[in-house]
mmCIF file of the N, C-alpha and C atoms, coordinates in Angstrom:
data_MODEL
# 
_entry.id   MODEL 
# 
loop_
_atom_site.group_PDB 
_atom_site.id 
_atom_site.type_symbol 
_atom_site.label_atom_id 
_atom_site.label_alt_id 
_atom_site.label_comp_id 
_atom_site.label_asym_id 
_atom_site.label_entity_id 
_atom_site.label_seq_id 
_atom_site.pdbx_PDB_ins_code 
_atom_site.Cartn_x 
_atom_site.Cartn_y 
_atom_site.Cartn_z 
_atom_site.occupancy 
_atom_site.B_iso_or_equiv 
_atom_site.pdbx_formal_charge 
_atom_site.auth_seq_id 
_atom_site.auth_comp_id 
_atom_site.auth_asym_id 
_atom_site.auth_atom_id 
_atom_site.pdbx_PDB_model_num 
ATOM 1   N N  . UNK A 1 1  ? -14.438 18.125 -15.865 1.00 0.00 ? 1  UNK A N  1 
ATOM 2   C CA . UNK A 1 1  ? -13.364 17.355 -16.427 1.00 0.00 ? 1  UNK A CA 1 
ATOM 3   C C  . UNK A 1 1  ? -13.202 17.722 -17.895 1.00 0.00 ? 1  UNK A C  1 
ATOM 4   N N  . UNK A 1 2  ? -14.307 17.758 -18.625 1.00 0.00 ? 2  UNK A N  1 
ATOM 5   C CA . UNK A 1 2  ? -14.264 18.096 -20.045 1.00 0.00 ? 2  UNK A CA 1 
ATOM 6   C C  . UNK A 1 2  ? -13.582 19.454 -20.256 1.00 0.00 ? 2  UNK A C  1 
ATOM 7   N N  . UNK A 1 3  ? -14.012 20.466 -19.504 1.00 0.00 ? 3  UNK A N  1 
ATOM 8   C CA . UNK A 1 3  ? -13.460 21.816 -19.689 1.00 0.00 ? 3  UNK A CA 1 
ATOM 9   C C  . UNK A 1 3  ? -11.971 21.851 -19.376 1.00 0.00 ? 3  UNK A C  1 
ATOM 10  N N  . UNK A 1 4  ? -11.563 21.182 -18.308 1.00 0.00 ? 4  UNK A N  1 
ATOM 11  C CA . UNK A 1 4  ? -10.147 21.137 -17.935 1.00 0.00 ? 4  UNK A CA 1 
ATOM 12  C C  . UNK A 1 4  ? -9.305  20.513 -19.037 1.00 0.00 ? 4  UNK A C  1 
ATOM 13  N N  . UNK A 1 5  ? -9.780  19.419 -19.596 1.00 0.00 ? 5  UNK A N  1 
ATOM 14  C CA . UNK A 1 5  ? -9.052  18.732 -20.658 1.00 0.00 ? 5  UNK A CA 1 
ATOM 15  C C  . UNK A 1 5  ? -8.986  19.622 -21.901 1.00 0.00 ? 5  UNK A C  1 
ATOM 16  N N  . UNK A 1 6  ? -10.092 20.244 -22.254 1.00 0.00 ? 6  UNK A N  1 
ATOM 17  C CA . UNK A 1 6  ? -10.109 21.125 -23.430 1.00 0.00 ? 6  UNK A CA 1 
ATOM 18  C C  . UNK A 1 6  ? -9.176  22.327 -23.234 1.00 0.00 ? 6  UNK A C  1 
ATOM 19  N N  . UNK A 1 7  ? -9.163  22.893 -22.042 1.00 0.00 ? 7  UNK A N  1 
ATOM 20  C CA . UNK A 1 7  ? -8.255  24.006 -21.767 1.00 0.00 ? 7  UNK A CA 1 
ATOM 21  C C  . UNK A 1 7  ? -6.803  23.588 -21.875 1.00 0.00 ? 7  UNK A C  1 
ATOM 22  N N  . UNK A 1 8  ? -6.486  22.399 -21.363 1.00 0.00 ? 8  UNK A N  1 
ATOM 23  C CA . UNK A 1 8  ? -5.122  21.868 -21.483 1.00 0.00 ? 8  UNK A CA 1 
ATOM 24  C C  . UNK A 1 8  ? -4.747  21.719 -22.960 1.00 0.00 ? 8  UNK A C  1 
ATOM 25  N N  . UNK A 1 9  ? -5.678  21.252 -23.763 1.00 0.00 ? 9  UNK A N  1 
ATOM 26  C CA . UNK A 1 9  ? -5.419  21.085 -25.198 1.00 0.00 ? 9  UNK A CA 1 
ATOM 27  C C  . UNK A 1 9  ? -5.138  22.434 -25.874 1.00 0.00 ? 9  UNK A C  1 
ATOM 28  N N  . UNK A 1 10 ? -5.673  23.509 -25.284 1.00 0.00 ? 10 UNK A N  1 
ATOM 29  C CA . UNK A 1 10 ? -5.421  24.845 -25.808 1.00 0.00 ? 10 UNK A CA 1 
ATOM 30  C C  . UNK A 1 10 ? -4.143  25.458 -25.219 1.00 0.00 ? 10 UNK A C  1 
ATOM 31  N N  . UNK A 1 11 ? -3.457  24.704 -24.378 1.00 0.00 ? 11 UNK A N  1 
ATOM 32  C CA . UNK A 1 11 ? -2.206  25.184 -23.796 1.00 0.00 ? 11 UNK A CA 1 
ATOM 33  C C  . UNK A 1 11 ? -2.367  25.912 -22.483 1.00 0.00 ? 11 UNK A C  1 
ATOM 34  N N  . UNK A 1 12 ? -3.561  25.857 -21.883 1.00 0.00 ? 12 UNK A N  1 
ATOM 35  C CA . UNK A 1 12 ? -3.818  26.531 -20.605 1.00 0.00 ? 12 UNK A CA 1 
ATOM 36  C C  . UNK A 1 12 ? -3.746  25.514 -19.474 1.00 0.00 ? 12 UNK A C  1 
ATOM 37  N N  . UNK A 1 13 ? -2.742  25.601 -18.603 1.00 0.00 ? 13 UNK A N  1 
ATOM 38  C CA . UNK A 1 13 ? -2.649  24.645 -17.496 1.00 0.00 ? 13 UNK A CA 1 
ATOM 39  C C  . UNK A 1 13 ? -3.897  24.726 -16.602 1.00 0.00 ? 13 UNK A C  1 
ATOM 40  N N  . UNK A 1 14 ? -4.381  23.569 -16.194 1.00 0.00 ? 14 UNK A N  1 
ATOM 41  C CA . UNK A 1 14 ? -5.562  23.507 -15.325 1.00 0.00 ? 14 UNK A CA 1 
ATOM 42  C C  . UNK A 1 14 ? -5.312  22.566 -14.163 1.00 0.00 ? 14 UNK A C  1 
ATOM 43  N N  . UNK A 1 15 ? -6.080  22.784 -13.129 1.00 0.00 ? 15 UNK A N  1 
ATOM 44  C CA . UNK A 1 15 ? -6.091  21.861 -11.986 1.00 0.00 ? 15 UNK A CA 1 
ATOM 45  C C  . UNK A 1 15 ? -7.576  21.573 -11.711 1.00 0.00 ? 15 UNK A C  1 
ATOM 46  N N  . UNK A 1 16 ? -8.091  20.543 -12.326 1.00 0.00 ? 16 UNK A N  1 
ATOM 47  C CA . UNK A 1 16 ? -9.500  20.173 -12.159 1.00 0.00 ? 16 UNK A CA 1 
ATOM 48  C C  . UNK A 1 16 ? -9.709  19.539 -10.790 1.00 0.00 ? 16 UNK A C  1 
ATOM 49  N N  . UNK A 1 17 ? -10.807 19.935 -10.138 1.00 0.00 ? 17 UNK A N  1 
ATOM 50  C CA . UNK A 1 17 ? -11.123 19.400 -8.816  1.00 0.00 ? 17 UNK A CA 1 
ATOM 51  C C  . UNK A 1 17 ? -12.524 18.799 -8.867  1.00 0.00 ? 17 UNK A C  1 
ATOM 52  N N  . UNK A 1 18 ? -12.640 17.572 -8.373  1.00 0.00 ? 18 UNK A N  1 
ATOM 53  C CA . UNK A 1 18 ? -13.921 16.899 -8.259  1.00 0.00 ? 18 UNK A CA 1 
ATOM 54  C C  . UNK A 1 18 ? -14.062 16.397 -6.824  1.00 0.00 ? 18 UNK A C  1 
ATOM 55  N N  . UNK A 1 19 ? -15.281 15.998 -6.463  1.00 0.00 ? 19 UNK A N  1 
ATOM 56  C CA . UNK A 1 19 ? -15.441 15.347 -5.156  1.00 0.00 ? 19 UNK A CA 1 
ATOM 57  C C  . UNK A 1 19 ? -15.424 13.835 -5.390  1.00 0.00 ? 19 UNK A C  1 
ATOM 58  N N  . UNK A 1 20 ? -15.119 13.109 -4.329  1.00 0.00 ? 20 UNK A N  1 
ATOM 59  C CA . UNK A 1 20 ? -14.882 11.675 -4.469  1.00 0.00 ? 20 UNK A CA 1 
ATOM 60  C C  . UNK A 1 20 ? -16.071 10.908 -5.046  1.00 0.00 ? 20 UNK A C  1 
ATOM 61  N N  . UNK A 1 21 ? -17.288 11.376 -4.873  1.00 0.00 ? 21 UNK A N  1 
ATOM 62  C CA . UNK A 1 21 ? -18.427 10.644 -5.429  1.00 0.00 ? 21 UNK A CA 1 
ATOM 63  C C  . UNK A 1 21 ? -18.445 10.662 -6.954  1.00 0.00 ? 21 UNK A C  1 
ATOM 64  N N  . UNK A 1 22 ? -17.693 11.574 -7.553  1.00 0.00 ? 22 UNK A N  1 
ATOM 65  C CA . UNK A 1 22 ? -17.635 11.660 -9.021  1.00 0.00 ? 22 UNK A CA 1 
ATOM 66  C C  . UNK A 1 22 ? -16.368 11.060 -9.615  1.00 0.00 ? 22 UNK A C  1 
ATOM 67  N N  . UNK A 1 23 ? -15.574 10.362 -8.808  1.00 0.00 ? 23 UNK A N  1 
ATOM 68  C CA . UNK A 1 23 ? -14.299 9.838  -9.271  1.00 0.00 ? 23 UNK A CA 1 
ATOM 69  C C  . UNK A 1 23 ? -14.463 8.853  -10.431 1.00 0.00 ? 23 UNK A C  1 
ATOM 70  N N  . UNK A 1 24 ? -15.416 7.929  -10.339 1.00 0.00 ? 24 UNK A N  1 
ATOM 71  C CA . UNK A 1 24 ? -15.613 6.966  -11.443 1.00 0.00 ? 24 UNK A CA 1 
ATOM 72  C C  . UNK A 1 24 ? -16.027 7.671  -12.715 1.00 0.00 ? 24 UNK A C  1 
ATOM 73  N N  . UNK A 1 25 ? -16.877 8.674  -12.598 1.00 0.00 ? 25 UNK A N  1 
ATOM 74  C CA . UNK A 1 25 ? -17.301 9.444  -13.770 1.00 0.00 ? 25 UNK A CA 1 
ATOM 75  C C  . UNK A 1 25 ? -16.135 10.199 -14.365 1.00 0.00 ? 25 UNK A C  1 
ATOM 76  N N  . UNK A 1 26 ? -15.283 10.769 -13.508 1.00 0.00 ? 26 UNK A N  1 
ATOM 77  C CA . UNK A 1 26 ? -14.113 11.510 -13.988 1.00 0.00 ? 26 UNK A CA 1 
ATOM 78  C C  . UNK A 1 26 ? -13.144 10.573 -14.721 1.00 0.00 ? 26 UNK A C  1 
ATOM 79  N N  . UNK A 1 27 ? -12.920 9.391  -14.172 1.00 0.00 ? 27 UNK A N  1 
ATOM 80  C CA . UNK A 1 27 ? -12.041 8.421  -14.836 1.00 0.00 ? 27 UNK A CA 1 
ATOM 81  C C  . UNK A 1 27 ? -12.598 8.042  -16.200 1.00 0.00 ? 27 UNK A C  1 
ATOM 82  N N  . UNK A 1 28 ? -13.902 7.814  -16.270 1.00 0.00 ? 28 UNK A N  1 
ATOM 83  C CA . UNK A 1 28 ? -14.522 7.460  -17.549 1.00 0.00 ? 28 UNK A CA 1 
ATOM 84  C C  . UNK A 1 28 ? -14.384 8.605  -18.557 1.00 0.00 ? 28 UNK A C  1 
ATOM 85  N N  . UNK A 1 29 ? -14.559 9.838  -18.088 1.00 0.00 ? 29 UNK A N  1 
ATOM 86  C CA . UNK A 1 29 ? -14.453 10.997 -18.977 1.00 0.00 ? 29 UNK A CA 1 
ATOM 87  C C  . UNK A 1 29 ? -13.037 11.143 -19.536 1.00 0.00 ? 29 UNK A C  1 
ATOM 88  N N  . UNK A 1 30 ? -12.020 10.958 -18.684 1.00 0.00 ? 30 UNK A N  1 
ATOM 89  C CA . UNK A 1 30 ? -10.652 11.090 -19.175 1.00 0.00 ? 30 UNK A CA 1 
ATOM 90  C C  . UNK A 1 30 ? -10.342 10.020 -20.211 1.00 0.00 ? 30 UNK A C  1 
ATOM 91  N N  . UNK A 1 31 ? -10.832 8.802  -20.000 1.00 0.00 ? 31 UNK A N  1 
ATOM 92  C CA . UNK A 1 31 ? -10.624 7.742  -20.990 1.00 0.00 ? 31 UNK A CA 1 
ATOM 93  C C  . UNK A 1 31 ? -11.370 8.069  -22.288 1.00 0.00 ? 31 UNK A C  1 
ATOM 94  N N  . UNK A 1 32 ? -12.627 8.505  -22.152 1.00 0.00 ? 32 UNK A N  1 
ATOM 95  C CA . UNK A 1 32 ? -13.445 8.824  -23.321 1.00 0.00 ? 32 UNK A CA 1 
ATOM 96  C C  . UNK A 1 32 ? -12.822 9.949  -24.157 1.00 0.00 ? 32 UNK A C  1 
ATOM 97  N N  . UNK A 1 33 ? -12.158 10.887 -23.486 1.00 0.00 ? 33 UNK A N  1 
ATOM 98  C CA . UNK A 1 33 ? -11.553 12.014 -24.191 1.00 0.00 ? 33 UNK A CA 1 
ATOM 99  C C  . UNK A 1 33 ? -10.114 11.721 -24.644 1.00 0.00 ? 33 UNK A C  1 
ATOM 100 N N  . UNK A 1 34 ? -9.662  10.487 -24.416 1.00 0.00 ? 34 UNK A N  1 
ATOM 101 C CA . UNK A 1 34 ? -8.370  10.085 -24.920 1.00 0.00 ? 34 UNK A CA 1 
ATOM 102 C C  . UNK A 1 34 ? -7.176  10.483 -24.070 1.00 0.00 ? 34 UNK A C  1 
ATOM 103 N N  . UNK A 1 35 ? -7.416  10.872 -22.833 1.00 0.00 ? 35 UNK A N  1 
ATOM 104 C CA . UNK A 1 35 ? -6.314  11.232 -21.919 1.00 0.00 ? 35 UNK A CA 1 
ATOM 105 C C  . UNK A 1 35 ? -6.493  10.503 -20.581 1.00 0.00 ? 35 UNK A C  1 
ATOM 106 N N  . UNK A 1 36 ? -6.345  9.174  -20.584 1.00 0.00 ? 36 UNK A N  1 
ATOM 107 C CA . UNK A 1 36 ? -6.594  8.422  -19.363 1.00 0.00 ? 36 UNK A CA 1 
ATOM 108 C C  . UNK A 1 36 ? -5.667  8.792  -18.205 1.00 0.00 ? 36 UNK A C  1 
ATOM 109 N N  . UNK A 1 37 ? -4.532  9.416  -18.501 1.00 0.00 ? 37 UNK A N  1 
ATOM 110 C CA . UNK A 1 37 ? -3.597  9.813  -17.454 1.00 0.00 ? 37 UNK A CA 1 
ATOM 111 C C  . UNK A 1 37 ? -3.775  11.264 -17.009 1.00 0.00 ? 37 UNK A C  1 
ATOM 112 N N  . UNK A 1 38 ? -4.852  11.910 -17.465 1.00 0.00 ? 38 UNK A N  1 
ATOM 113 C CA . UNK A 1 38 ? -5.113  13.301 -17.065 1.00 0.00 ? 38 UNK A CA 1 
ATOM 114 C C  . UNK A 1 38 ? -5.212  13.343 -15.543 1.00 0.00 ? 38 UNK A C  1 
ATOM 115 N N  . UNK A 1 39 ? -4.433  14.226 -14.952 1.00 0.00 ? 39 UNK A N  1 
ATOM 116 C CA . UNK A 1 39 ? -4.374  14.306 -13.492 1.00 0.00 ? 39 UNK A CA 1 
ATOM 117 C C  . UNK A 1 39 ? -5.383  15.319 -12.976 1.00 0.00 ? 39 UNK A C  1 
ATOM 118 N N  . UNK A 1 40 ? -6.119  14.934 -11.957 1.00 0.00 ? 40 UNK A N  1 
ATOM 119 C CA . UNK A 1 40 ? -7.081  15.833 -11.324 1.00 0.00 ? 40 UNK A CA 1 
ATOM 120 C C  . UNK A 1 40 ? -7.053  15.610 -9.807  1.00 0.00 ? 40 UNK A C  1 
ATOM 121 N N  . UNK A 1 41 ? -7.700  16.497 -9.103  1.00 0.00 ? 41 UNK A N  1 
ATOM 122 C CA . UNK A 1 41 ? -7.693  16.473 -7.629  1.00 0.00 ? 41 UNK A CA 1 
ATOM 123 C C  . UNK A 1 41 ? -9.048  15.980 -7.143  1.00 0.00 ? 41 UNK A C  1 
ATOM 124 N N  . UNK A 1 42 ? -9.003  15.080 -6.164  1.00 0.00 ? 42 UNK A N  1 
ATOM 125 C CA . UNK A 1 42 ? -10.232 14.537 -5.591  1.00 0.00 ? 42 UNK A CA 1 
ATOM 126 C C  . UNK A 1 42 ? -10.395 15.088 -4.171  1.00 0.00 ? 42 UNK A C  1 
ATOM 127 N N  . UNK A 1 43 ? -11.512 15.795 -3.967  1.00 0.00 ? 43 UNK A N  1 
ATOM 128 C CA . UNK A 1 43 ? -11.829 16.374 -2.663  1.00 0.00 ? 43 UNK A CA 1 
ATOM 129 C C  . UNK A 1 43 ? -12.924 15.549 -2.000  1.00 0.00 ? 43 UNK A C  1 
ATOM 130 N N  . UNK A 1 44 ? -13.061 15.727 -0.715  1.00 0.00 ? 44 UNK A N  1 
ATOM 131 C CA . UNK A 1 44 ? -14.135 15.073 0.013   1.00 0.00 ? 44 UNK A CA 1 
ATOM 132 C C  . UNK A 1 44 ? -15.483 15.701 -0.366  1.00 0.00 ? 44 UNK A C  1 
ATOM 133 N N  . UNK A 1 45 ? -16.505 14.896 -0.352  1.00 0.00 ? 45 UNK A N  1 
ATOM 134 C CA . UNK A 1 45 ? -17.865 15.340 -0.662  1.00 0.00 ? 45 UNK A CA 1 
ATOM 135 C C  . UNK A 1 45 ? -18.596 15.475 0.673   1.00 0.00 ? 45 UNK A C  1 
ATOM 136 N N  . UNK A 1 46 ? -19.491 16.386 0.828   1.00 0.00 ? 46 UNK A N  1 
ATOM 137 C CA . UNK A 1 46 ? -19.988 17.377 -0.116  1.00 0.00 ? 46 UNK A CA 1 
ATOM 138 C C  . UNK A 1 46 ? -19.257 18.713 0.036   1.00 0.00 ? 46 UNK A C  1 
ATOM 139 N N  . UNK A 1 47 ? -19.512 19.588 -0.889  1.00 0.00 ? 47 UNK A N  1 
ATOM 140 C CA . UNK A 1 47 ? -18.997 20.962 -0.816  1.00 0.00 ? 47 UNK A CA 1 
ATOM 141 C C  . UNK A 1 47 ? -20.104 21.966 -0.588  1.00 0.00 ? 47 UNK A C  1 
ATOM 142 N N  . UNK A 1 48 ? -21.259 21.721 -1.151  1.00 0.00 ? 48 UNK A N  1 
ATOM 143 C CA . UNK A 1 48 ? -22.340 22.724 -1.135  1.00 0.00 ? 48 UNK A CA 1 
ATOM 144 C C  . UNK A 1 48 ? -22.859 23.045 0.245   1.00 0.00 ? 48 UNK A C  1 
ATOM 145 N N  . UNK A 1 49 ? -22.705 22.144 1.201   1.00 0.00 ? 49 UNK A N  1 
ATOM 146 C CA . UNK A 1 49 ? -23.233 22.407 2.550   1.00 0.00 ? 49 UNK A CA 1 
ATOM 147 C C  . UNK A 1 49 ? -22.189 22.988 3.496   1.00 0.00 ? 49 UNK A C  1 
ATOM 148 N N  . UNK A 1 50 ? -20.984 23.237 3.010   1.00 0.00 ? 50 UNK A N  1 
ATOM 149 C CA . UNK A 1 50 ? -19.948 23.790 3.867   1.00 0.00 ? 50 UNK A CA 1 
ATOM 150 C C  . UNK A 1 50 ? -20.201 25.274 4.156   1.00 0.00 ? 50 UNK A C  1 
ATOM 151 N N  . UNK A 1 51 ? -19.796 25.681 5.347   1.00 0.00 ? 51 UNK A N  1 
ATOM 152 C CA . UNK A 1 51 ? -19.806 27.114 5.668   1.00 0.00 ? 51 UNK A CA 1 
ATOM 153 C C  . UNK A 1 51 ? -18.676 27.776 4.901   1.00 0.00 ? 51 UNK A C  1 
ATOM 154 N N  . UNK A 1 52 ? -18.655 29.094 4.886   1.00 0.00 ? 52 UNK A N  1 
ATOM 155 C CA . UNK A 1 52 ? -17.561 29.805 4.222   1.00 0.00 ? 52 UNK A CA 1 
ATOM 156 C C  . UNK A 1 52 ? -16.221 29.403 4.829   1.00 0.00 ? 52 UNK A C  1 
ATOM 157 N N  . UNK A 1 53 ? -16.155 29.311 6.157   1.00 0.00 ? 53 UNK A N  1 
ATOM 158 C CA . UNK A 1 53 ? -14.909 28.960 6.823   1.00 0.00 ? 53 UNK A CA 1 
ATOM 159 C C  . UNK A 1 53 ? -14.492 27.524 6.459   1.00 0.00 ? 53 UNK A C  1 
ATOM 160 N N  . UNK A 1 54 ? -15.432 26.598 6.443   1.00 0.00 ? 54 UNK A N  1 
ATOM 161 C CA . UNK A 1 54 ? -15.119 25.217 6.093   1.00 0.00 ? 54 UNK A CA 1 
ATOM 162 C C  . UNK A 1 54 ? -14.660 25.129 4.640   1.00 0.00 ? 54 UNK A C  1 
ATOM 163 N N  . UNK A 1 55 ? -15.265 25.910 3.776   1.00 0.00 ? 55 UNK A N  1 
ATOM 164 C CA . UNK A 1 55 ? -14.865 25.935 2.378   1.00 0.00 ? 55 UNK A CA 1 
ATOM 165 C C  . UNK A 1 55 ? -13.438 26.467 2.233   1.00 0.00 ? 55 UNK A C  1 
ATOM 166 N N  . UNK A 1 56 ? -13.133 27.511 2.963   1.00 0.00 ? 56 UNK A N  1 
ATOM 167 C CA . UNK A 1 56 ? -11.781 28.072 2.963   1.00 0.00 ? 56 UNK A CA 1 
ATOM 168 C C  . UNK A 1 56 ? -10.760 27.035 3.463   1.00 0.00 ? 56 UNK A C  1 
ATOM 169 N N  . UNK A 1 57 ? -11.109 26.331 4.533   1.00 0.00 ? 57 UNK A N  1 
ATOM 170 C CA . UNK A 1 57 ? -10.216 25.278 5.061   1.00 0.00 ? 57 UNK A CA 1 
ATOM 171 C C  . UNK A 1 57 ? -10.016 24.172 4.050   1.00 0.00 ? 57 UNK A C  1 
ATOM 172 N N  . UNK A 1 58 ? -11.085 23.774 3.384   1.00 0.00 ? 58 UNK A N  1 
ATOM 173 C CA . UNK A 1 58 ? -10.980 22.725 2.349   1.00 0.00 ? 58 UNK A CA 1 
ATOM 174 C C  . UNK A 1 58 ? -10.066 23.187 1.232   1.00 0.00 ? 58 UNK A C  1 
ATOM 175 N N  . UNK A 1 59 ? -10.240 24.425 0.791   1.00 0.00 ? 59 UNK A N  1 
ATOM 176 C CA . UNK A 1 59 ? -9.396  24.967 -0.272  1.00 0.00 ? 59 UNK A CA 1 
ATOM 177 C C  . UNK A 1 59 ? -7.939  24.970 0.139   1.00 0.00 ? 59 UNK A C  1 
ATOM 178 N N  . UNK A 1 60 ? -7.665  25.333 1.371   1.00 0.00 ? 60 UNK A N  1 
ATOM 179 C CA . UNK A 1 60 ? -6.277  25.347 1.850   1.00 0.00 ? 60 UNK A CA 1 
ATOM 180 C C  . UNK A 1 60 ? -5.667  23.960 1.840   1.00 0.00 ? 60 UNK A C  1 
ATOM 181 N N  . UNK A 1 61 ? -6.456  22.937 2.130   1.00 0.00 ? 61 UNK A N  1 
ATOM 182 C CA . UNK A 1 61 ? -5.902  21.567 2.105   1.00 0.00 ? 61 UNK A CA 1 
ATOM 183 C C  . UNK A 1 61 ? -5.626  21.102 0.675   1.00 0.00 ? 61 UNK A C  1 
ATOM 184 N N  . UNK A 1 62 ? -6.374  21.642 -0.292  1.00 0.00 ? 62 UNK A N  1 
ATOM 185 C CA . UNK A 1 62 ? -6.190  21.266 -1.691  1.00 0.00 ? 62 UNK A CA 1 
ATOM 186 C C  . UNK A 1 62 ? -5.112  22.063 -2.388  1.00 0.00 ? 62 UNK A C  1 
ATOM 187 N N  . UNK A 1 63 ? -4.747  23.202 -1.851  1.00 0.00 ? 63 UNK A N  1 
ATOM 188 C CA . UNK A 1 63 ? -3.809  24.103 -2.511  1.00 0.00 ? 63 UNK A CA 1 
ATOM 189 C C  . UNK A 1 63 ? -2.467  23.451 -2.886  1.00 0.00 ? 63 UNK A C  1 
ATOM 190 N N  . UNK A 1 64 ? -1.841  22.659 -2.015  1.00 0.00 ? 64 UNK A N  1 
ATOM 191 C CA . UNK A 1 64 ? -0.576  22.046 -2.440  1.00 0.00 ? 64 UNK A CA 1 
ATOM 192 C C  . UNK A 1 64 ? -0.711  21.173 -3.703  1.00 0.00 ? 64 UNK A C  1 
ATOM 193 N N  . UNK A 1 65 ? -1.816  20.451 -3.842  1.00 0.00 ? 65 UNK A N  1 
ATOM 194 C CA . UNK A 1 65 ? -2.033  19.646 -5.034  1.00 0.00 ? 65 UNK A CA 1 
ATOM 195 C C  . UNK A 1 65 ? -2.281  20.533 -6.259  1.00 0.00 ? 65 UNK A C  1 
ATOM 196 N N  . UNK A 1 66 ? -3.033  21.592 -6.080  1.00 0.00 ? 66 UNK A N  1 
ATOM 197 C CA . UNK A 1 66 ? -3.254  22.538 -7.170  1.00 0.00 ? 66 UNK A CA 1 
ATOM 198 C C  . UNK A 1 66 ? -1.923  23.108 -7.648  1.00 0.00 ? 66 UNK A C  1 
ATOM 199 N N  . UNK A 1 67 ? -1.115  23.564 -6.711  1.00 0.00 ? 67 UNK A N  1 
ATOM 200 C CA . UNK A 1 67 ? 0.185   24.123 -7.073  1.00 0.00 ? 67 UNK A CA 1 
ATOM 201 C C  . UNK A 1 67 ? 1.067   23.099 -7.752  1.00 0.00 ? 67 UNK A C  1 
ATOM 202 N N  . UNK A 1 68 ? 1.090   21.868 -7.252  1.00 0.00 ? 68 UNK A N  1 
ATOM 203 C CA . UNK A 1 68 ? 1.929   20.816 -7.837  1.00 0.00 ? 68 UNK A CA 1 
ATOM 204 C C  . UNK A 1 68 ? 1.504   20.566 -9.277  1.00 0.00 ? 68 UNK A C  1 
ATOM 205 N N  . UNK A 1 69 ? 0.213   20.447 -9.516  1.00 0.00 ? 69 UNK A N  1 
ATOM 206 C CA . UNK A 1 69 ? -0.262  20.191 -10.869 1.00 0.00 ? 69 UNK A CA 1 
ATOM 207 C C  . UNK A 1 69 ? 0.031   21.368 -11.788 1.00 0.00 ? 69 UNK A C  1 
ATOM 208 N N  . UNK A 1 70 ? -0.260  22.590 -11.354 1.00 0.00 ? 70 UNK A N  1 
ATOM 209 C CA . UNK A 1 70 ? -0.052  23.761 -12.210 1.00 0.00 ? 70 UNK A CA 1 
ATOM 210 C C  . UNK A 1 70 ? 1.427   24.025 -12.462 1.00 0.00 ? 70 UNK A C  1 
ATOM 211 N N  . UNK A 1 71 ? 2.241   23.975 -11.435 1.00 0.00 ? 71 UNK A N  1 
ATOM 212 C CA . UNK A 1 71 ? 3.670   24.237 -11.612 1.00 0.00 ? 71 UNK A CA 1 
ATOM 213 C C  . UNK A 1 71 ? 4.308   23.114 -12.417 1.00 0.00 ? 71 UNK A C  1 
ATOM 214 N N  . UNK A 1 72 ? 3.918   21.884 -12.145 1.00 0.00 ? 72 UNK A N  1 
ATOM 215 C CA . UNK A 1 72 ? 4.441   20.757 -12.898 1.00 0.00 ? 72 UNK A CA 1 
ATOM 216 C C  . UNK A 1 72 ? 4.055   20.844 -14.358 1.00 0.00 ? 72 UNK A C  1 
ATOM 217 N N  . UNK A 1 73 ? 2.818   21.270 -14.630 1.00 0.00 ? 73 UNK A N  1 
ATOM 218 C CA . UNK A 1 73 ? 2.333   21.402 -15.981 1.00 0.00 ? 73 UNK A CA 1 
ATOM 219 C C  . UNK A 1 73 ? 3.094   22.504 -16.713 1.00 0.00 ? 73 UNK A C  1 
ATOM 220 N N  . UNK A 1 74 ? 3.295   23.623 -16.052 1.00 0.00 ? 74 UNK A N  1 
ATOM 221 C CA . UNK A 1 74 ? 4.020   24.744 -16.669 1.00 0.00 ? 74 UNK A CA 1 
ATOM 222 C C  . UNK A 1 74 ? 5.493   24.360 -16.914 1.00 0.00 ? 74 UNK A C  1 
ATOM 223 N N  . UNK A 1 75 ? 6.086   23.672 -15.966 1.00 0.00 ? 75 UNK A N  1 
ATOM 224 C CA . UNK A 1 75 ? 7.485   23.259 -16.113 1.00 0.00 ? 75 UNK A CA 1 
ATOM 225 C C  . UNK A 1 75 ? 7.647   22.278 -17.287 1.00 0.00 ? 75 UNK A C  1 
ATOM 226 N N  . UNK A 1 76 ? 6.699   21.358 -17.418 1.00 0.00 ? 76 UNK A N  1 
ATOM 227 C CA . UNK A 1 76 ? 6.768   20.389 -18.503 1.00 0.00 ? 76 UNK A CA 1 
ATOM 228 C C  . UNK A 1 76 ? 6.632   21.069 -19.857 1.00 0.00 ? 76 UNK A C  1 
ATOM 229 N N  . UNK A 1 77 ? 5.797   22.078 -19.972 1.00 0.00 ? 77 UNK A N  1 
ATOM 230 C CA . UNK A 1 77 ? 5.606   22.800 -21.231 1.00 0.00 ? 77 UNK A CA 1 
ATOM 231 C C  . UNK A 1 77 ? 6.837   23.640 -21.592 1.00 0.00 ? 77 UNK A C  1 
ATOM 232 N N  . UNK A 1 78 ? 7.595   24.073 -20.572 1.00 0.00 ? 78 UNK A N  1 
ATOM 233 C CA . UNK A 1 78 ? 8.769   24.895 -20.807 1.00 0.00 ? 78 UNK A CA 1 
ATOM 234 C C  . UNK A 1 78 ? 9.933   24.086 -21.331 1.00 0.00 ? 78 UNK A C  1 
ATOM 235 N N  . UNK A 1 79 ? 9.923   22.779 -21.120 1.00 0.00 ? 79 UNK A N  1 
ATOM 236 C CA . UNK A 1 79 ? 11.049  21.919 -21.575 1.00 0.00 ? 79 UNK A CA 1 
ATOM 237 C C  . UNK A 1 79 ? 11.068  21.725 -23.060 1.00 0.00 ? 79 UNK A C  1 
# 
C-alpha cells in the first residue's frame, strides 16, 4: 500500500492488490498516509499456495479492476 501511494504521488498510476485478510491494515495505511480514498483491489486469500494455473485464473479475474483503476487514473490526470 505504501509503495502504491508513493508511486501515485510521483505521478505513476498504480493498481495495488491485497488479499482480504489485509483489508483492515490497508484501510489504516491509506488513512495514515493521508489518502483515505486511495483505491485498491482486494483479492481472495491465500495466494502463495495457488498453482501456476490457479494464479493465472486469479489474475484474469482481477484484470478488469486493474484496467479500470489504471485507465481511470490516467484519464483523470489527462484532464
